[in-house]
C-alpha positions as CSV (number, residue, x, y, z in Angstrom):
1,X,0.0,0.0,0.0
2,X,1.1,3.7,0.3
3,X,1.4,3.9,4.0
4,X,-2.2,5.2,4.6
5,X,-5.3,3.6,5.8
6,X,-7.6,1.8,3.4
7,X,-10.3,4.4,4.0
8,X,-7.9,7.4,3.3
9,X,-6.6,5.6,0.2
10,X,-10.1,5.1,-1.1
11,X,-11.0,8.7,-0.4
12,X,-7.8,9.9,-2.3
13,X,-8.9,7.6,-5.3
14,X,-12.4,9.0,-5.2
15,X,-10.8,12.6,-5.2
16,X,-9.0,11.8,-8.5
17,X,-5.7,10.2,-7.3
18,X,-3.5,8.9,-10.1
19,X,-1.8,5.9,-8.3
20,X,-1.0,2.7,-10.3
21,X,-2.6,0.8,-7.5
22,X,-5.9,2.6,-8.1
23,X,-5.8,1.9,-11.7
24,X,-5.3,-1.8,-10.9
25,X,-8.2,-1.8,-8.5
26,X,-10.5,-0.2,-11.3
27,X,-9.3,-3.0,-13.7
28,X,-10.0,-5.6,-11.2
29,X,-13.7,-4.4,-10.8
30,X,-14.1,-4.5,-14.6
């Protein structure tokens, strides 16, 4: 992870974060 809690990480992604891990999560959902 990135050293932050899952909730903070999800909030960052929802705010438009550009982390590779975020893109992986989006691809997994598809």
